Backbone as XML, in Angstrom:
<?xml version="1.0"?>
<chain id="A" units="angstrom">
  <residue number="1" name="MET">
    <atom name="N" x="0.848" y="-1.172" z="0.000"/>
    <atom name="CA" x="0.000" y="0.000" z="0.000"/>
    <atom name="C" x="0.901" y="1.245" z="0.000"/>
  </residue>
  <residue number="2" name="THR">
    <atom name="N" x="0.762" y="2.049" z="-1.031"/>
    <atom name="CA" x="1.548" y="3.276" z="-1.160"/>
    <atom name="C" x="0.643" y="4.469" z="-0.933"/>
  </residue>
  <residue number="3" name="THR">
    <atom name="N" x="1.125" y="5.414" z="-0.154"/>
    <atom name="CA" x="0.330" y="6.594" z="0.178"/>
    <atom name="C" x="0.925" y="7.853" z="-0.459"/>
  </residue>
  <residue number="4" name="VAL">
    <atom name="N" x="0.167" y="8.926" z="-0.376"/>
    <atom name="CA" x="0.637" y="10.223" z="-0.837"/>
    <atom name="C" x="1.939" y="10.590" z="-0.115"/>
  </residue>
  <residue number="5" name="GLN">
    <atom name="N" x="2.001" y="10.312" z="1.186"/>
    <atom name="CA" x="3.215" y="10.626" z="1.942"/>
    <atom name="C" x="4.413" y="9.831" z="1.433"/>
  </residue>
  <residue number="6" name="ASP">
    <atom name="N" x="4.193" y="8.565" z="1.094"/>
    <atom name="CA" x="5.272" y="7.749" z="0.530"/>
    <atom name="C" x="5.801" y="8.377" z="-0.759"/>
  </residue>
  <residue number="7" name="PHE">
    <atom name="N" x="4.877" y="8.832" z="-1.595"/>
    <atom name="CA" x="5.262" y="9.475" z="-2.847"/>
    <atom name="C" x="6.096" y="10.732" z="-2.570"/>
  </residue>
  <residue number="8" name="CYS">
    <atom name="N" x="5.609" y="11.564" z="-1.670"/>
    <atom name="CA" x="6.335" y="12.793" z="-1.320"/>
    <atom name="C" x="7.711" y="12.476" z="-0.748"/>
  </residue>
  <residue number="9" name="ASP">
    <atom name="N" x="7.796" y="11.443" z="0.064"/>
    <atom name="CA" x="9.089" y="11.037" z="0.623"/>
    <atom name="C" x="10.051" y="10.627" z="-0.483"/>
  </residue>
  <residue number="10" name="HIS">
    <atom name="N" x="9.538" y="9.898" z="-1.473"/>
    <atom name="CA" x="10.395" y="9.463" z="-2.577"/>
    <atom name="C" x="10.886" y="10.660" z="-3.389"/>
  </residue>
  <residue number="11" name="ILE">
    <atom name="N" x="10.004" y="11.594" z="-3.685"/>
    <atom name="CA" x="10.368" y="12.768" z="-4.477"/>
    <atom name="C" x="11.243" y="13.707" z="-3.658"/>
  </residue>
  <residue number="12" name="GLY">
    <atom name="N" x="11.004" y="13.738" z="-2.356"/>
    <atom name="CA" x="11.785" y="14.609" z="-1.480"/>
    <atom name="C" x="11.186" y="15.996" z="-1.332"/>
  </residue>
  <residue number="13" name="ILE">
    <atom name="N" x="9.929" y="16.136" z="-1.708"/>
    <atom name="CA" x="9.231" y="17.423" z="-1.625"/>
    <atom name="C" x="7.825" y="17.181" z="-1.105"/>
  </residue>
  <residue number="14" name="ALA">
    <atom name="N" x="7.381" y="18.024" z="-0.193"/>
    <atom name="CA" x="6.011" y="17.967" z="0.308"/>
    <atom name="C" x="5.527" y="19.403" z="0.483"/>
  </residue>
  <residue number="15" name="PRO">
    <atom name="N" x="4.246" y="19.628" z="0.413"/>
    <atom name="CA" x="3.154" y="18.692" z="0.204"/>
    <atom name="C" x="3.096" y="18.190" z="-1.245"/>
  </residue>
  <residue number="16" name="VAL">
    <atom name="N" x="2.146" y="17.304" z="-1.508"/>
    <atom name="CA" x="2.056" y="16.648" z="-2.801"/>
    <atom name="C" x="1.835" y="17.655" z="-3.926"/>
  </residue>
  <residue number="17" name="ARG">
    <atom name="N" x="1.085" y="18.701" z="-3.678"/>
    <atom name="CA" x="0.848" y="19.720" z="-4.717"/>
    <atom name="C" x="2.183" y="20.330" z="-5.170"/>
  </residue>
  <residue number="18" name="THR">
    <atom name="N" x="3.058" y="20.601" z="-4.238"/>
    <atom name="CA" x="4.366" y="21.166" z="-4.553"/>
    <atom name="C" x="5.251" y="20.133" z="-5.240"/>
  </residue>
  <residue number="19" name="ALA">
    <atom name="N" x="5.163" y="18.887" z="-4.819"/>
    <atom name="CA" x="5.972" y="17.820" z="-5.428"/>
    <atom name="C" x="5.615" y="17.643" z="-6.899"/>
  </residue>
  <residue number="20" name="LEU">
    <atom name="N" x="4.318" y="17.550" z="-7.204"/>
    <atom name="CA" x="3.906" y="17.364" z="-8.594"/>
    <atom name="C" x="4.243" y="18.582" z="-9.450"/>
  </residue>
  <residue number="21" name="ARG">
    <atom name="N" x="4.071" y="19.758" z="-8.888"/>
    <atom name="CA" x="4.385" y="20.985" z="-9.633"/>
    <atom name="C" x="5.880" y="21.075" z="-9.914"/>
  </residue>
  <residue number="22" name="ALA">
    <atom name="N" x="6.702" y="20.705" z="-8.961"/>
    <atom name="CA" x="8.151" y="20.743" z="-9.162"/>
    <atom name="C" x="8.576" y="19.793" z="-10.274"/>
  </residue>
  <residue number="23" name="ILE">
    <atom name="N" x="7.996" y="18.596" z="-10.308"/>
    <atom name="CA" x="8.318" y="17.642" z="-11.364"/>
    <atom name="C" x="7.961" y="18.243" z="-12.711"/>
  </residue>
  <residue number="24" name="ASP">
    <atom name="N" x="6.770" y="18.826" z="-12.812"/>
    <atom name="CA" x="6.337" y="19.399" z="-14.079"/>
    <atom name="C" x="7.202" y="20.594" z="-14.477"/>
  </residue>
  <residue number="25" name="LYS">
    <atom name="N" x="7.543" y="21.418" z="-13.528"/>
    <atom name="CA" x="8.279" y="22.655" z="-13.827"/>
    <atom name="C" x="9.731" y="22.407" z="-14.213"/>
  </residue>
  <residue number="26" name="TYR">
    <atom name="N" x="10.371" y="21.452" z="-13.571"/>
    <atom name="CA" x="11.807" y="21.267" z="-13.752"/>
    <atom name="C" x="12.183" y="20.043" z="-14.581"/>
  </residue>
  <residue number="27" name="ASN">
    <atom name="N" x="11.196" y="19.394" z="-15.187"/>
    <atom name="CA" x="11.455" y="18.218" z="-16.007"/>
    <atom name="C" x="10.636" y="18.301" z="-17.282"/>
  </residue>
  <residue number="28" name="THR">
    <atom name="N" x="10.932" y="17.437" z="-18.216"/>
    <atom name="CA" x="10.177" y="17.376" z="-19.454"/>
    <atom name="C" x="8.851" y="16.649" z="-19.250"/>
  </residue>
  <residue number="29" name="GLU">
    <atom name="N" x="8.853" y="15.682" z="-18.365"/>
    <atom name="CA" x="7.656" y="14.870" z="-18.123"/>
    <atom name="C" x="6.849" y="15.421" z="-16.958"/>
  </residue>
  <residue number="30" name="HIS">
    <atom name="N" x="5.634" y="14.922" z="-16.856"/>
    <atom name="CA" x="4.851" y="15.191" z="-15.653"/>
    <atom name="C" x="4.393" y="13.862" z="-15.066"/>
  </residue>
  <residue number="31" name="VAL">
    <atom name="N" x="4.091" y="13.888" z="-13.777"/>
    <atom name="CA" x="3.658" y="12.695" z="-13.049"/>
    <atom name="C" x="2.274" y="12.974" z="-12.502"/>
  </residue>
  <residue number="32" name="TRP">
    <atom name="N" x="1.416" y="11.958" z="-12.544"/>
    <atom name="CA" x="0.107" y="12.090" z="-11.932"/>
    <atom name="C" x="-0.141" y="10.925" z="-10.992"/>
  </residue>
  <residue number="33" name="LEU">
    <atom name="N" x="-1.116" y="11.114" z="-10.124"/>
    <atom name="CA" x="-1.494" y="10.107" z="-9.138"/>
    <atom name="C" x="-2.825" y="9.497" z="-9.549"/>
  </residue>
  <residue number="34" name="VAL">
    <atom name="N" x="-2.977" y="8.208" z="-9.311"/>
    <atom name="CA" x="-4.252" y="7.534" z="-9.535"/>
    <atom name="C" x="-4.730" y="7.030" z="-8.176"/>
  </residue>
  <residue number="35" name="LEU">
    <atom name="N" x="-5.911" y="7.491" z="-7.779"/>
    <atom name="CA" x="-6.469" y="7.103" z="-6.484"/>
    <atom name="C" x="-7.138" y="5.745" z="-6.579"/>
  </residue>
  <residue number="36" name="GLU">
    <atom name="N" x="-7.512" y="5.200" z="-5.444"/>
    <atom name="CA" x="-8.123" y="3.858" z="-5.405"/>
    <atom name="C" x="-9.388" y="3.761" z="-6.257"/>
  </residue>
  <residue number="37" name="ASP">
    <atom name="N" x="-10.136" y="4.858" z="-6.384"/>
    <atom name="CA" x="-11.367" y="4.834" z="-7.181"/>
    <atom name="C" x="-11.109" y="5.098" z="-8.662"/>
  </residue>
  <residue number="38" name="GLY">
    <atom name="N" x="-9.838" y="5.219" z="-9.056"/>
    <atom name="CA" x="-9.481" y="5.431" z="-10.451"/>
    <atom name="C" x="-9.345" y="6.898" z="-10.848"/>
  </residue>
  <residue number="39" name="THR">
    <atom name="N" x="-9.638" y="7.804" z="-9.946"/>
    <atom name="CA" x="-9.504" y="9.233" z="-10.236"/>
    <atom name="C" x="-8.042" y="9.575" z="-10.463"/>
  </residue>
  <residue number="40" name="ARG">
    <atom name="N" x="-7.783" y="10.295" z="-11.535"/>
    <atom name="CA" x="-6.422" y="10.758" z="-11.818"/>
    <atom name="C" x="-6.292" y="12.193" z="-11.328"/>
  </residue>
  <residue number="41" name="VAL">
    <atom name="N" x="-5.194" y="12.457" z="-10.629"/>
    <atom name="CA" x="-4.955" y="13.772" z="-10.050"/>
    <atom name="C" x="-3.648" y="14.314" z="-10.631"/>
  </residue>
  <residue number="42" name="TYR">
    <atom name="N" x="-3.768" y="15.450" z="-11.310"/>
    <atom name="CA" x="-2.633" y="16.085" z="-11.975"/>
    <atom name="C" x="-2.188" y="17.317" z="-11.195"/>
  </residue>
  <residue number="43" name="TYR">
    <atom name="N" x="-0.996" y="17.826" z="-11.483"/>
    <atom name="CA" x="-0.446" y="18.958" z="-10.733"/>
    <atom name="C" x="-1.334" y="20.189" z="-10.783"/>
  </residue>
  <residue number="44" name="HIS">
    <atom name="N" x="-2.132" y="20.341" z="-11.819"/>
    <atom name="CA" x="-2.976" y="21.528" z="-11.952"/>
    <atom name="C" x="-4.367" y="21.350" z="-11.347"/>
  </residue>
  <residue number="45" name="ASP">
    <atom name="N" x="-4.665" y="20.164" z="-10.797"/>
    <atom name="CA" x="-5.960" y="19.895" z="-10.158"/>
    <atom name="C" x="-5.923" y="20.354" z="-8.701"/>
  </residue>
  <residue number="46" name="HIS">
    <atom name="N" x="-5.872" y="21.655" z="-8.486"/>
    <atom name="CA" x="-5.668" y="22.199" z="-7.142"/>
    <atom name="C" x="-6.696" y="21.715" z="-6.128"/>
  </residue>
  <residue number="47" name="ASP">
    <atom name="N" x="-7.963" y="21.696" z="-6.493"/>
    <atom name="CA" x="-8.990" y="21.254" z="-5.547"/>
    <atom name="C" x="-8.798" y="19.792" z="-5.160"/>
  </residue>
  <residue number="48" name="LYS">
    <atom name="N" x="-8.514" y="18.948" z="-6.153"/>
    <atom name="CA" x="-8.290" y="17.526" z="-5.866"/>
    <atom name="C" x="-7.041" y="17.334" z="-5.016"/>
  </residue>
  <residue number="49" name="LEU">
    <atom name="N" x="-5.990" y="18.063" z="-5.345"/>
    <atom name="CA" x="-4.744" y="17.938" z="-4.577"/>
    <atom name="C" x="-4.928" y="18.397" z="-3.138"/>
  </residue>
  <residue number="50" name="ASP">
    <atom name="N" x="-5.652" y="19.503" z="-2.967"/>
    <atom name="CA" x="-5.863" y="20.026" z="-1.621"/>
    <atom name="C" x="-6.722" y="19.088" z="-0.773"/>
  </residue>
  <residue number="51" name="ALA">
    <atom name="N" x="-7.518" y="18.236" z="-1.419"/>
    <atom name="CA" x="-8.364" y="17.294" z="-0.687"/>
    <atom name="C" x="-7.596" y="16.043" z="-0.246"/>
  </residue>
  <residue number="52" name="LEU">
    <atom name="N" x="-6.413" y="15.821" z="-0.803"/>
    <atom name="CA" x="-5.628" y="14.644" z="-0.439"/>
    <atom name="C" x="-4.998" y="14.826" z="0.929"/>
  </residue>
  <residue number="53" name="THR">
    <atom name="N" x="-4.913" y="13.738" z="1.655"/>
    <atom name="CA" x="-4.213" y="13.736" z="2.931"/>
    <atom name="C" x="-2.963" y="12.873" z="2.775"/>
  </residue>
  <residue number="54" name="PRO">
    <atom name="N" x="-2.004" y="13.013" z="3.653"/>
    <atom name="CA" x="-0.789" y="12.201" z="3.536"/>
    <atom name="C" x="-1.062" y="10.695" z="3.529"/>
  </residue>
  <residue number="55" name="ASP">
    <atom name="N" x="-2.154" y="10.265" z="4.162"/>
    <atom name="CA" x="-2.433" y="8.827" z="4.213"/>
    <atom name="C" x="-3.378" y="8.354" z="3.099"/>
  </residue>
  <residue number="56" name="THR">
    <atom name="N" x="-3.679" y="9.217" z="2.120"/>
    <atom name="CA" x="-4.475" y="8.789" z="0.970"/>
    <atom name="C" x="-3.727" y="7.697" z="0.225"/>
  </residue>
  <residue number="57" name="VAL">
    <atom name="N" x="-4.397" y="6.585" z="-0.025"/>
    <atom name="CA" x="-3.782" y="5.436" z="-0.699"/>
    <atom name="C" x="-3.814" y="5.649" z="-2.211"/>
  </residue>
  <residue number="58" name="LEU">
    <atom name="N" x="-2.702" y="5.350" z="-2.849"/>
    <atom name="CA" x="-2.585" y="5.464" z="-4.297"/>
    <atom name="C" x="-2.699" y="4.087" z="-4.939"/>
  </residue>
  <residue number="59" name="LYS">
    <atom name="N" x="-3.426" y="4.034" z="-6.044"/>
    <atom name="CA" x="-3.578" y="2.803" z="-6.808"/>
    <atom name="C" x="-2.474" y="2.682" z="-7.860"/>
  </residue>
  <residue number="60" name="ALA">
    <atom name="N" x="-2.130" y="3.822" z="-8.468"/>
    <atom name="CA" x="-1.133" y="3.815" z="-9.534"/>
    <atom name="C" x="-0.481" y="5.188" z="-9.633"/>
  </residue>
  <residue number="61" name="LEU">
    <atom name="N" x="0.602" y="5.230" z="-10.381"/>
    <atom name="CA" x="1.308" y="6.469" z="-10.688"/>
    <atom name="C" x="1.474" y="6.533" z="-12.198"/>
  </residue>
  <residue number="62" name="GLY">
    <atom name="N" x="1.304" y="7.717" z="-12.754"/>
    <atom name="CA" x="1.436" y="7.879" z="-14.195"/>
    <atom name="C" x="2.528" y="8.855" z="-14.546"/>
  </residue>
  <residue number="63" name="VAL">
    <atom name="N" x="3.084" y="8.660" z="-15.730"/>
    <atom name="CA" x="4.107" y="9.550" z="-16.268"/>
    <atom name="C" x="3.736" y="9.826" z="-17.718"/>
  </residue>
  <residue number="64" name="GLY">
    <atom name="N" x="3.863" y="11.073" z="-18.106"/>
    <atom name="CA" x="3.566" y="11.412" z="-19.491"/>
    <atom name="C" x="4.090" y="12.767" z="-19.867"/>
  </residue>
  <residue number="65" name="GLY">
    <atom name="N" x="3.877" y="13.102" z="-21.120"/>
    <atom name="CA" x="4.294" y="14.400" z="-21.606"/>
    <atom name="C" x="4.114" y="14.500" z="-23.099"/>
  </residue>
  <residue number="66" name="ILE">
    <atom name="N" x="4.500" y="15.654" z="-23.616"/>
    <atom name="CA" x="4.382" y="15.934" z="-25.043"/>
    <atom name="C" x="5.723" y="16.425" z="-25.565"/>
  </residue>
  <residue number="67" name="ALA">
    <atom name="N" x="5.826" y="16.440" z="-26.889"/>
    <atom name="CA" x="6.984" y="17.053" z="-27.539"/>
    <atom name="C" x="6.634" y="18.512" z="-27.811"/>
  </residue>
  <residue number="68" name="TRP">
    <atom name="N" x="7.554" y="19.387" z="-27.575"/>
    <atom name="CA" x="7.327" y="20.820" z="-27.767"/>
    <atom name="C" x="7.850" y="21.263" z="-29.126"/>
  </residue>
  <residue number="69" name="ASP">
    <atom name="N" x="7.595" y="20.455" z="-30.151"/>
    <atom name="CA" x="8.116" y="20.757" z="-31.482"/>
    <atom name="C" x="7.013" y="21.054" z="-32.497"/>
  </residue>
  <residue number="70" name="GLY">
    <atom name="N" x="5.802" y="21.240" z="-32.023"/>
    <atom name="CA" x="4.695" y="21.519" z="-32.927"/>
    <atom name="C" x="3.986" y="20.277" z="-33.436"/>
  </residue>
  <residue number="71" name="SER">
    <atom name="N" x="4.533" y="19.111" z="-33.122"/>
    <atom name="CA" x="3.876" y="17.863" z="-33.536"/>
    <atom name="C" x="2.790" y="17.518" z="-32.517"/>
  </residue>
  <residue number="72" name="ASP">
    <atom name="N" x="2.016" y="16.503" z="-32.838"/>
    <atom name="CA" x="0.977" y="16.063" z="-31.902"/>
    <atom name="C" x="1.429" y="14.857" z="-31.081"/>
  </residue>
  <residue number="73" name="TRP">
    <atom name="N" x="2.751" y="14.649" z="-30.988"/>
    <atom name="CA" x="3.298" y="13.519" z="-30.245"/>
    <atom name="C" x="3.026" y="13.677" z="-28.758"/>
  </residue>
  <residue number="74" name="GLU">
    <atom name="N" x="2.547" y="12.603" z="-28.166"/>
    <atom name="CA" x="2.395" y="12.558" z="-26.715"/>
    <atom name="C" x="2.613" y="11.129" z="-26.260"/>
  </residue>
  <residue number="75" name="TRP">
    <atom name="N" x="2.970" y="10.983" z="-25.005"/>
    <atom name="CA" x="3.282" y="9.675" z="-24.448"/>
    <atom name="C" x="2.806" y="9.642" z="-23.012"/>
  </residue>
  <residue number="76" name="GLY">
    <atom name="N" x="2.298" y="8.514" z="-22.578"/>
    <atom name="CA" x="1.900" y="8.345" z="-21.199"/>
    <atom name="C" x="1.728" y="6.884" z="-20.850"/>
  </residue>
  <residue number="77" name="ASP">
    <atom name="N" x="1.990" y="6.573" z="-19.587"/>
    <atom name="CA" x="1.823" y="5.206" z="-19.113"/>
    <atom name="C" x="1.664" y="5.249" z="-17.598"/>
  </residue>
  <residue number="78" name="GLU">
    <atom name="N" x="1.154" y="4.182" z="-17.052"/>
    <atom name="CA" x="0.950" y="4.089" z="-15.606"/>
    <atom name="C" x="1.507" y="2.785" z="-15.083"/>
  </residue>
  <residue number="79" name="ILE">
    <atom name="N" x="1.886" y="2.817" z="-13.808"/>
    <atom name="CA" x="2.362" y="1.630" z="-13.114"/>
    <atom name="C" x="1.605" y="1.501" z="-11.799"/>
  </residue>
  <residue number="80" name="PRO">
    <atom name="N" x="1.478" y="0.296" z="-11.275"/>
    <atom name="CA" x="0.851" y="0.141" z="-9.959"/>
    <atom name="C" x="1.672" y="0.865" z="-8.892"/>
  </residue>
  <residue number="81" name="ALA">
    <atom name="N" x="0.996" y="1.473" z="-7.956"/>
    <atom name="CA" x="1.670" y="2.133" z="-6.831"/>
    <atom name="C" x="1.896" y="1.084" z="-5.746"/>
  </residue>
  <residue number="82" name="ASP">
    <atom name="N" x="2.988" y="0.366" z="-5.888"/>
    <atom name="CA" x="3.256" y="-0.733" z="-4.959"/>
    <atom name="C" x="4.492" y="-0.481" z="-4.100"/>
  </residue>
  <residue number="83" name="GLY">
    <atom name="N" x="4.987" y="0.764" z="-4.131"/>
    <atom name="CA" x="6.146" y="1.097" z="-3.314"/>
    <atom name="C" x="7.475" y="0.798" z="-3.969"/>
  </residue>
  <residue number="84" name="ASN">
    <atom name="N" x="7.459" y="0.254" z="-5.177"/>
    <atom name="CA" x="8.701" y="-0.014" z="-5.891"/>
    <atom name="C" x="9.069" y="1.242" z="-6.684"/>
  </residue>
  <residue number="85" name="TRP">
    <atom name="N" x="9.862" y="2.097" z="-6.072"/>
    <atom name="CA" x="10.182" y="3.383" z="-6.688"/>
    <atom name="C" x="11.087" y="3.228" z="-7.901"/>
  </residue>
  <residue number="86" name="ASN">
    <atom name="N" x="11.757" y="2.100" z="-8.015"/>
    <atom name="CA" x="12.549" y="1.847" z="-9.224"/>
    <atom name="C" x="11.653" y="1.805" z="-10.448"/>
  </residue>
  <residue number="87" name="ASP">
    <atom name="N" x="10.421" y="1.294" z="-10.282"/>
    <atom name="CA" x="9.476" y="1.246" z="-11.398"/>
    <atom name="C" x="9.086" y="2.653" z="-11.846"/>
  </residue>
  <residue number="88" name="LEU">
    <atom name="N" x="8.863" y="3.553" z="-10.899"/>
    <atom name="CA" x="8.526" y="4.935" z="-11.255"/>
    <atom name="C" x="9.710" y="5.599" z="-11.950"/>
  </residue>
  <residue number="89" name="ASP">
    <atom name="N" x="10.887" y="5.403" z="-11.422"/>
    <atom name="CA" x="12.075" y="5.974" z="-12.047"/>
    <atom name="C" x="12.277" y="5.406" z="-13.456"/>
  </residue>
  <residue number="90" name="ALA">
    <atom name="N" x="12.029" y="4.111" z="-13.632"/>
    <atom name="CA" x="12.158" y="3.481" z="-14.947"/>
    <atom name="C" x="11.103" y="4.019" z="-15.915"/>
  </residue>
  <residue number="91" name="LEU">
    <atom name="N" x="9.905" y="4.271" z="-15.423"/>
    <atom name="CA" x="8.850" y="4.811" z="-16.278"/>
    <atom name="C" x="9.198" y="6.232" z="-16.722"/>
  </residue>
  <residue number="92" name="ARG">
    <atom name="N" x="9.755" y="7.016" z="-15.812"/>
    <atom name="CA" x="10.194" y="8.367" z="-16.186"/>
    <atom name="C" x="11.306" y="8.281" z="-17.234"/>
  </residue>
  <residue number="93" name="GLU">
    <atom name="N" x="12.213" y="7.338" z="-17.075"/>
    <atom name="CA" x="13.281" y="7.147" z="-18.057"/>
    <atom name="C" x="12.716" y="6.675" z="-19.399"/>
  </residue>
  <residue number="94" name="ALA">
    <atom name="N" x="11.689" y="5.822" z="-19.362"/>
    <atom name="CA" x="11.054" y="5.353" z="-20.601"/>
    <atom name="C" x="10.454" y="6.522" z="-21.373"/>
  </residue>
  <residue number="95" name="PHE">
    <atom name="N" x="9.878" y="7.482" z="-20.649"/>
    <atom name="CA" x="9.362" y="8.675" z="-21.320"/>
    <atom name="C" x="10.504" y="9.403" z="-22.036"/>
  </residue>
  <residue number="96" name="HIS">
    <atom name="N" x="11.612" y="9.606" z="-21.353"/>
    <atom name="CA" x="12.739" y="10.320" z="-21.960"/>
    <atom name="C" x="13.285" y="9.573" z="-23.173"/>
  </residue>
  <residue number="97" name="ASP">
    <atom name="N" x="13.324" y="8.247" z="-23.099"/>
    <atom name="CA" x="13.776" y="7.443" z="-24.235"/>
    <atom name="C" x="12.824" y="7.609" z="-25.418"/>
  </residue>
  <residue number="98" name="ALA">
    <atom name="N" x="11.522" y="7.568" z="-25.148"/>
    <atom name="CA" x="10.532" y="7.725" z="-26.218"/>
    <atom name="C" x="10.611" y="9.120" z="-26.829"/>
  </residue>
  <residue number="99" name="LEU">
    <atom name="N" x="10.804" y="10.132" z="-25.997"/>
    <atom name="CA" x="10.933" y="11.496" z="-26.505"/>
    <atom name="C" x="12.194" y="11.642" z="-27.363"/>
  </residue>
  <residue number="100" name="ALA">
    <atom name="N" x="13.286" y="11.044" z="-26.930"/>
    <atom name="CA" x="14.518" y="11.101" z="-27.719"/>
    <atom name="C" x="14.332" y="10.411" z="-29.066"/>
  </residue>
  <residue number="101" name="GLU">
    <atom name="N" x="13.636" y="9.289" z="-29.072"/>
    <atom name="CA" x="13.361" y="8.588" z="-30.327"/>
    <atom name="C" x="12.492" y="9.450" z="-31.236"/>
  </residue>
  <residue number="102" name="HIS">
    <atom name="N" x="11.485" y="10.094" z="-30.661"/>
    <atom name="CA" x="10.637" y="10.997" z="-31.443"/>
    <atom name="C" x="11.466" y="12.139" z="-32.026"/>
  </residue>
  <residue number="103" name="ASP">
    <atom name="N" x="12.328" y="12.732" z="-31.201"/>
    <atom name="CA" x="13.165" y="13.831" z="-31.672"/>
    <atom name="C" x="14.043" y="13.391" z="-32.844"/>
  </residue>
  <residue number="104" name="GLN">
    <atom name="N" x="14.597" y="12.185" z="-32.750"/>
    <atom name="CA" x="15.430" y="11.649" z="-33.824"/>
    <atom name="C" x="14.610" y="11.464" z="-35.100"/>
  </residue>
  <residue number="105" name="GLN">
    <atom name="N" x="13.398" y="10.922" z="-34.957"/>
    <atom name="CA" x="12.535" y="10.730" z="-36.120"/>
    <atom name="C" x="12.143" y="12.064" z="-36.745"/>
  </residue>
  <residue number="106" name="GLN">
    <atom name="N" x="11.878" y="13.066" z="-35.904"/>
    <atom name="CA" x="11.530" y="14.394" z="-36.410"/>
    <atom name="C" x="12.702" y="14.988" z="-37.184"/>
  </residue>
  <residue number="107" name="LEU">
    <atom name="N" x="13.907" y="14.829" z="-36.666"/>
    <atom name="CA" x="15.091" y="15.348" z="-37.334"/>
    <atom name="C" x="15.277" y="14.678" z="-38.693"/>
  </residue>
  <residue number="108" name="LEU">
    <atom name="N" x="15.138" y="13.355" z="-38.734"/>
    <atom name="CA" x="15.263" y="12.637" z="-40.001"/>
    <atom name="C" x="14.191" y="13.083" z="-40.992"/>
  </residue>
  <residue number="109" name="TYR">
    <atom name="N" x="12.980" y="13.283" z="-40.511"/>
    <atom name="CA" x="11.898" y="13.753" z="-41.370"/>
    <atom name="C" x="12.231" y="15.128" z="-41.952"/>
  </residue>
  <residue number="110" name="GLU">
    <atom name="N" x="12.713" y="16.032" z="-41.111"/>
    <atom name="CA" x="13.042" y="17.383" z="-41.569"/>
    <atom name="C" x="14.190" y="17.373" z="-42.572"/>
  </residue>
  <residue number="111" name="VAL">
    <atom name="N" x="15.187" y="16.537" z="-42.339"/>
    <atom name="CA" x="16.300" y="16.415" z="-43.280"/>
    <atom name="C" x="15.791" y="15.878" z="-44.605"/>
  </residue>
  <residue number="112" name="ASN">
    <atom name="N" x="14.939" y="14.861" z="-44.550"/>
    <atom name="CA" x="14.381" y="14.283" z="-45.759"/>
    <atom name="C" x="13.553" y="15.318" z="-46.523"/>
  </residue>
  <residue number="113" name="GLU">
    <atom name="N" x="12.760" y="16.084" z="-45.815"/>
    <atom name="CA" x="11.958" y="17.137" z="-46.445"/>
    <atom name="C" x="12.860" y="18.172" z="-47.130"/>
  </residue>
  <residue number="114" name="ALA">
    <atom name="N" x="13.942" y="18.552" z="-46.474"/>
    <atom name="CA" x="14.867" y="19.524" z="-47.037"/>
    <atom name="C" x="15.507" y="18.981" z="-48.312"/>
  </residue>
  <residue number="115" name="HIS">
    <atom name="N" x="15.882" y="17.711" z="-48.295"/>
    <atom name="CA" x="16.483" y="17.096" z="-49.496"/>
    <atom name="C" x="15.486" y="17.040" z="-50.632"/>
  </residue>
  <residue number="116" name="GLN">
    <atom name="N" x="14.235" y="16.724" z="-50.346"/>
    <atom name="CA" x="13.215" y="16.663" z="-51.382"/>
    <atom name="C" x="12.978" y="18.037" z="-51.997"/>
  </residue>
  <residue number="117" name="ARG">
    <atom name="N" x="12.986" y="19.074" z="-51.206"/>
    <atom name="CA" x="12.805" y="20.438" z="-51.738"/>
    <atom name="C" x="13.961" y="20.822" z="-52.646"/>
  </residue>
  <residue number="118" name="ASP">
    <atom name="N" x="15.153" y="20.428" z="-52.285"/>
    <atom name="CA" x="16.325" y="20.744" z="-53.093"/>
    <atom name="C" x="16.310" y="19.996" z="-54.420"/>
  </residue>
  <residue number="119" name="GLU">
    <atom name="N" x="15.685" y="18.797" z="-54.452"/>
    <atom name="CA" x="15.671" y="17.988" z="-55.660"/>
    <atom name="C" x="14.602" y="18.436" z="-56.653"/>
  </residue>
  <residue number="120" name="LEU">
    <atom name="N" x="13.639" y="19.183" z="-56.215"/>
    <atom name="CA" x="12.565" y="19.593" z="-57.138"/>
    <atom name="C" x="12.984" y="20.638" z="-58.098"/>
  </residue>
</chain>
């Protein structure tokens, strides 16, 4: 059983509203909480965040984000909140890997487009 307090302890920032906002502000990805009833709570859900207590039980944790390159690329996934913080760290790393792959594909696409324009 993983609680909001456990999450804050892992991140090293409390309260949870500040922890989620810090992740969003200082990283490319964002993290959200999934409550036992399936409700997803994001850093911008101030009312939902303010209603959480340190002993609120979490069902899952999510990681996601978008590319800031004008494309419609987005990525997100969730893991069970079972106290295995390596899984959360791995999910955050998976987002960065997927974003890097997207960036590489975008670069190749742009290079290909430039070559096609030159050939016309």
